[in-house]
C-alpha positions in Angstrom: 140.4 173.9 48.8 141.5 177.4 49.6 144.6 179.4 48.5 146.8 178.3 51.5 146.0 174.6 51.0 146.9 174.9 47.3 150.2 176.7 48.2 151.1 174.0 50.8 150.3 171.3 48.2 152.6 172.9 45.6 155.4 173.1 48.3 154.8 169.4 49.1 155.2 168.4 45.4 158.5 170.2 45.4 159.9 167.7 47.9 159.3 164.7 45.8 162.4 162.7 45.2 160.9 160.7 42.4 158.4 161.6 39.7 154.9 160.0 40.0 153.8 157.4 37.5 153.4 158.8 34.0 150.9 156.5 32.1 147.2 156.4 32.9 147.6 152.6 33.4 150.5 153.0 35.9 148.6 155.7 37.8 145.5 153.6 38.1 147.5 150.6 39.4 149.1 153.0 41.9 145.6 154.2 43.1 144.3 150.7 43.3 147.2 149.7 45.5 146.5 152.5 47.9 142.6 152.6 47.9 142.4 148.9 47.6 139.4 148.6 45.2 138.5 149.8 41.7 135.2 151.0 43.2 137.1 153.3 45.7 139.3 154.6 42.8 136.2 155.2 40.6 134.5 157.3 43.5 137.7 159.3 43.9 138.0 160.2 40.3 134.3 160.4 39.3 134.1 157.5 36.9 132.6 153.9 37.0 134.6 151.0 38.3 134.3 149.4 34.8 136.2 152.5 33.4 138.9 152.1 36.1 139.3 148.4 35.3 139.6 149.4 31.6 142.3 151.9 32.4 144.0 149.3 34.7 144.2 146.7 31.9 145.2 149.3 29.2 142.2 148.7 27.2 141.4 152.5 27.4 144.6 154.6 27.3 143.2 158.1 26.6 140.6 159.3 28.9 139.1 162.9 28.7 141.5 165.6 29.9 139.2 166.3 32.9 139.5 162.5 34.1 143.3 162.8 33.4 143.6 165.8 35.7 141.6 164.1 38.5 143.7 160.9 38.3 146.9 163.2 38.4 145.6 165.0 41.4 144.7 161.7 43.2 148.0 160.3 42.6 149.9 163.4 43.7 147.9 163.6 46.8 149.2 160.2 47.9 152.6 160.2 46.4 155.7 159.9 48.7 153.8 160.7 52.0 156.8 160.1 54.2 159.1 162.5 52.1 156.3 165.2 52.6 156.0 164.4 56.2 159.6 164.8 56.9 159.8 168.1 55.1 156.8 169.4 56.9 158.4 168.2 60.2 161.6 169.9 59.4 160.0 173.1 58.7 157.9 173.1 61.9 160.9 172.3 64.1 164.0 174.0 62.5 163.9 175.7 59.2 160.5 177.4 59.1 158.6 178.5 56.0 158.9 181.2 53.3 155.7 182.9 52.2 155.7 184.9 49.0 152.4 186.8 48.4 150.8 189.7 46.6 147.7 190.7 48.8 146.0 193.6 50.4 147.2 194.4 53.9 145.0 196.5 56.1 145.8 197.7 59.6 144.3 198.6 62.8 146.6 201.3 64.3 146.9 204.1 66.7 145.2 207.5 65.8 147.3 209.5 63.4 148.5 206.6 61.2 147.0 205.4 58.1 144.9 202.3 58.2 144.0 202.2 54.4 144.7 198.7 53.1 147.1 198.6 50.1 148.3 195.8 47.8 151.8 194.8 48.6 154.1 192.1 47.5 156.0 190.4 50.2 158.5 187.5 50.5 158.9 186.8 54.2 160.6 183.8 56.0 158.6 182.9 59.1 160.0 181.0 62.0 159.3 177.3 62.6 156.5 178.0 65.2 154.3 179.6 62.5 154.9 176.5 60.3 154.0 174.3 63.1 150.8 176.3 63.7 149.9 176.3 60.0 150.5 172.5 59.5 148.7 171.7 62.8 145.6 173.8 61.7 145.5 172.1 58.3 145.7 168.6 59.9 142.7 169.7 62.1 140.8 170.6 59.1 140.9 174.4 59.5 139.5 176.5 56.8 141.2 178.9 54.6 140.3 181.9 56.8 142.1 180.3 59.9 145.1 179.5 58.0 145.2 183.1 56.5 145.0 184.4 60.1 148.0 182.3 61.1 150.1 183.6 58.1 148.8 187.1 58.8 150.0 186.9 62.4 153.4 185.7 61.3 153.7 188.5 58.7 152.5 191.1 61.4 155.2 189.9 63.8 158.0 189.5 61.5 157.6 192.1 58.9 155.4 194.8 60.2 156.3 194.8 63.9 159.9 193.8 63.2 160.1 191.2 66.0 158.6 193.7 68.5 161.0 196.6 67.7 158.3 198.8 66.2 154.6 199.3 65.8 153.6 197.2 68.9 149.9 198.1 68.6 149.5 197.2 65.0 146.9 194.7 63.9 147.2 193.4 60.3 144.5 192.0 58.1 145.5 189.8 55.2 142.9 190.0 52.4 142.4 190.0 48.6 145.1 187.6 48.0 146.3 187.8 44.4 148.7 184.9 44.7 150.4 183.1 47.5 153.3 180.6 47.4 154.8 178.7 50.3 158.2 177.0 50.4 159.9 175.0 53.1 
């Protein structure tokens, strides 16, 4: 999972209207309900089916932290899919997304201008069409590079080119991401 995927997942979690189950037993029950079998849950979290059944029955209540983290990630990935879908649909059709990042931006520009990349911190609101492109690419299984290119294009058009009012020949590269956060 790349930087952009993780940022979208964090934004998805902000949309939750209820908190996911807290106890290991409740989380395992939730996963069994969605994955149908203890064996499928075991494959998902990297333990045996017997261990899953022990967690489900409450015989074993305190798995190692690594397993707890995997269980938490598996539950959050499946928690409130309709709420997340509605929020993404709203962002893709009307509200857009806000990207906050600190990254290196390089340029391909006309002669006489600087093209040295430099670290910048930007918080830019991108229109719905960029959100739609980003979510569509993610659903098709695009890699992190492709999703970076979509965000770079949005930042280029909105921030660097100011919606077509300046620097019309500028091409922006979006590299060396220190951090990125997406909200919608």
